[in-house]
N, C-alpha and C positions, 0 to 999 in steps of 0.2 A: 503603470502607476507604480512608483517606488514605495516599498514598505514603510510604515510609520517608523519613527525613531524609537527603538527600544535598546537598552543596553543589556547585553548578555555577558555574564562573567563566566569564567572558567567553570566554576561550580555549577552554574546552570547547564552548561553543555555537558558536564559529567553526569548530572541528574538525567538528562535526555538520553545519554548513552546507556545508563543503567536501565531505563525504561525500554530502550530498544531490546536489550537482552531479556528482560522479564517485565512485560507491561503491567502486570498486576502485582508485582513484588511489593510487600508492605514498605512503607516509608521507613520503618525501623531498620529493616535489612539494608536499604539503600544508604541510610545514614551510617550504618556500621561500616559499609564498604568505603564510603567517602570520608570517614572520620569527622563527621559533623553531628549535630543533634537531629533527632527525628522532627522536631518542630521547624528547624531550618529547612529541611527537605520538603516538608509539607507546605510550608509558607511559600517557598520559591516555586514549587510545581503549581500551586494554586494561582500564583501571580502570572506565571507563563501561560497557564490555560485561560485565564481571564483576559490576557492581553492578545490572545490569538496566536501564540508562538507554537502551541502544541495542543493536540487533542488525541487522547487514547481511545480508540474505537474497536469494536469487534464487528467482523463482517461474516455473513454466511457464504459457504461455497455452494454455488448453484449446482455443482456436480453431485452434491449430497441430497438433492431433491429428485423425485421422479422426473425423468426426461430433462434434467437440468444440464446446462452447458455454459461455458465461458467463451467469449469472443473478443478479439481485438479488431477495431475498425480503422481503416485509413480512408479519410474522406477528403478529396481534392475539391476546393471551392472556387467560385468565381472571385476575382480580386475585390476585396472589401467586404465580403459577406461571411467570412469564416467566424468572426466574433459573435454575430447574432445566432448562428446556428449552434456554435459551441456553448453559448450561454443557456440556450433552450435544452440542450442535452444535459448540461450540468444540473438543471433543476429536477431532472428525473431521479427516481429512486433505484433504478436498475442500472445506472451508469457509474463509472469511476475512472480515475486516471485520465482526465481530459486535458489535452494540451493542444496548442496551436504551434505548429512548427513550419519548416520549409519556407522560410521567408514570409510567413503569415498566410499561406495558401493551403495548408494541409492540417486537418484535425485528426488527432489520434484519440481514440476513445475505447475503453473497455466496457462491455455489457454483460449482464447475466441473463440468461434465458431459462426460465423455470418451468416451461411446458413445451408442447410441440408447436406453439404459436411463435412465428418468427419475429414479430414485433418490429423493432427498429431495422431489422435486416430487410424488411419489405418497405418501410416508410422512407428511410434516408435516401436510397438511390433515386426516388422519384421527386425529390425536392428540386425546385427549378434552379437553385444556385449550386447544386452538386455537379461537378464535371467528371470526377472519377470516384470509384468506390470499390473497396476490396474488404472482405471479411474473412478473418483467420481464426479458426477454432483452436482453442488451447487444449493440446492433447495431454500434456504432462507438465506439472509444475516442479521445478527443481528447488527445493528449500534449503539452499546451502547456508554457510556461515555468513555470507555477505549481507544477508537481510538484517543481521544483528550487529555486524561490525560497524565501526565508526571510522570515517576517512579523515577526521580532523585531528589535530595534534593532542587532543584529550584522550586518545585511545590508549589508556594505561591501566585498564581493568585486567587483572590476572585471571588465568584459567580457574584458579581456586575461588576467586571472588565471583566469577561467572556462575560456577556451581552453587555458591552460597546464595546468590540472587534467585536463581531458577528453583532452588530447593524450597523457597517459601511461596511458590506460585502453583497452588493446587496440586502439589506433589502426590498427595495421598489419593487423589481421585482421578487425575488425568492418566487414563489408560488407553492404549491402543484398542481399537475395535471398530465396529461398523454401526456407530450411533448416528443414523440419518436423521435429518431435520423433519419434525412432524409439525402439523398445524398448531398443536398446543404449545409449540416453542415460540410462537410468534411474539407474544409480549416480552418474553425473555430476550429475544434477539433484538427487538426494537429498543429495549432499555440499554443493552450493551452497545448498540450502535450509537446511542446518545452519549453514553459515558462508559468506556471499557473498564474503568476502574471503580464502577459503582459498587457500593458495599453489599454484602449478602442480605442485609436487612432491607435495603431499598429495592433489591432485585426481588425479594420475597414479596414486598408490597406490591410491585408491578405485576407479579404473576399470580398471587394468591396462594403460593406454595409456602412451605416452611423454609427457613434458611438452609436446613440440612438438604432438603430436596433440591433447592436451587444450586447449592454447591456441588452436589452430586451430578446434576444434569449438566452444569457448565463443564465439569471435568470430563464427562463423557463426550460432549461435543467438541471440546478443544482436543482431547486425546485422539479422537477419530479423524480430525481435521475438517469437521463439518462447519465449524467456525474458526476464525483466526483473528488474532489481535494485530493492530497496526497502529503506529504512531504517524499521524498527519502533522508535519512540522513545517514552519515557515523557513524553508531552506536557506533563503538569502540571508536571513538574520543570524543563523548559525554558521555561516561561512561557506556554504555550498552554492556557488554562483553559476554552475554550469550543469545543465541536464540534457539528456538526449535519449531517443529510442534507437536501439541498435538492432538491425535485421540481419541475421547471419544465414549464410547458406553453408550447410555442413554436409559432408559425405555421410550417407546413412549409417555406415559401419561405425562412425565416430560420434553419432548424434548424442547418445546417452553419456559417453564419457566426456564429450565437450560440454554438454549442459551441466553436468555435475561439477566440472572444474570451474566454469564460469560462475556458477552460483556461489562458490566459495570466495569470490573476489569481493572485497569491501566496496569497490566502485560500483557494483551492480546491486541494485535493490530488488530486482525481480528477473527471473529467467524462466522461460517456458518453451517447450517444443510446440510448434504450431503447424497448421496446414498452410499450403501455399508454396510459391517459389522459394522464398526464404523460409526455412524450417525451424528456425530458433529465433526468438525475440528476447531482448533484455531492456531493462530501464537502468540507464547509467546516470551517475551524479558525480560531480567533481568540484574542486575548489574553483577552477576556471577552465577556459578552453585549452590552454596549454597542458594542464593536468590530464584532461580528457585525451588529448593527443598522445601524450606519453603512455597512458593506459592502453590505448588501442595498438600502438606500435611496440609494446613490450609484452606485458602480461598476456593480453588477448592474442597477440601474434604468435606466442609460443605454443598454443594449443593446437594439437594435431587434428586435422580434419576440417578446419575452417577454410573454405574456398573463397568466401567473399563476405564483406560486411558493408551495409548501407547505414550511414550515420545521419539521423534526422534530429538536429538540435531543437530544443524547445524555445520558442519565442515568448510564449505566455502559458502559464499553468492556470487552468480555471477550476479544476477539481482534483483532489487527491482521493484516498481511498473512500472516504465518506464526507469529507469536509470541502466546502466551497473555498476558493482562494479570492479574497476581497482585499485589494490594496497590498497584495503580498502576504496577508495574514490568513490563518485558517479560521473559518466560521462554520457553524452548524448549518446544515442545509435544511430546506423546508421538510417537515415531517409527514406532510400529506402527499399522496401520490399526484404525479403530474401527468397530464395527457401527452400523447406522442408529439414530437416536434414535426412540423409539416414544412 
């Protein structure tokens, strides 16, 4: 289904770019960088959020919970059955980044496991419509500049402006450390999953803490990497018409350096070392298939140690980090837990 008709002007895309750099940057700082009024930025953001073009969300890292781990699943399905299984997976609270690719026969899905119970790792392979199944644990996430870079022509934010935007985002409280998620953080995380730009006052109301306590705890969790912000964007509406999962085979001696270099590429929104025959995976986005081809054959090809790459283009995206994709637009998922897909 094609996305609904929405007109995105250059300023709208610039606001999205600024939010990629600093998802909780005050509207006043974004307005200063873009040379418009704070009211203009706030109005346009609220319109885009209401129209399903963008959602700012915060997600917990499963690895910051006891026995927590993150996995990427590749699920080969019988013809005509992938959509139903993918939709069931998308409704779960422990899944993200669900796409159908490989001509409509393969589902790619990320899951978070927060205990020693395997959950989907046990259930999915037993489904009658599943022909092939592989699970790849994510060993190391490479958080390069690519996750905040912009591949569209509006990429004109200077280094000084980047620092200015980031300086307004919990600078005084976001410190590195080992702030692991606790049960008491549940209401805070749930509120930030619903709206990553929620005010301190609304987060205080959701948790029963003071605004100062909330701000301090968010800073601890963000600074330690226990939670991370993400922009779920209706990619097609902002000009990104091609997406694919890339599965790299890299010589072990070059795995760390190759992952770090790939993570700095604007074309890659996510890079992680994984288990399995392919030991590094990435999520690629491009304006079109030709642009994706140019990236693979130039920037990616120049990285030492890469021996092979498998390209699996997305046919349909059903879920982003925390948002369902409905008609090409981002929508909030159900907030109640959903039972396992059978």
